[in-house]
N, C-alpha and C positions, 0 to 999 in steps of 0.2 A: 483836184479833179482827177478821176481815174482815167487811165488810157483805155480806149475802146478799139475793137477791131476796125480796120479801115473801111469795111463795107458800110458802116453806120455813118460815115462822114457825108454831110450834105453836099450837093453839087453847087458850085458857085460861091461858097462861103470859106473864108480863110480859117484854117485850123492848124494847130500845132501838130506836126507829124514826126514819126521816127520809124526806123527799121529796127526790130527787136527779134532776133532769131538765134540760131545755134552759134552764130559768129559774134554775138553780142549786140549791144545797142549802138546805133550810129545814125548819122544823117538827121539829127533833130533840127527841124526848121519849120517855119510857117509856110504852108502851101495852100493852093486853091485847086480843087478838083473841077475839071471841065470835061465831062464825059469820061473817057478812060485815061486822060492825061492829067498830070499834076503840074501846075504852074507856080512860079514864084509869085508872091503876093502882088507885085507891081505889074504882072503880066508880061514881063520882058522875055522870058523863055520857060520852057518846060524842063522837067528833070527826066533823066533816063532810067528811072526806077519807079517802082510802085511801093509806097510806104506800107508797113504792116499794121500800124496803130495810129490813132489820132485822138485829139481831145479839143474842146473849145479853146480858142486863143486867149 
């Protein structure tokens, strides 16, 4: 499955995410978008960054 820009990720659905920019690929993990925040799949806490890419889990 190809990586898509994060703007296409649906709200409330777990997706595989990553940051992919001029510093390389990092922070690959499953997250759930709720509004402007990205949460761990179990809802325990949100992450302090916004992923750049996502794809279905």
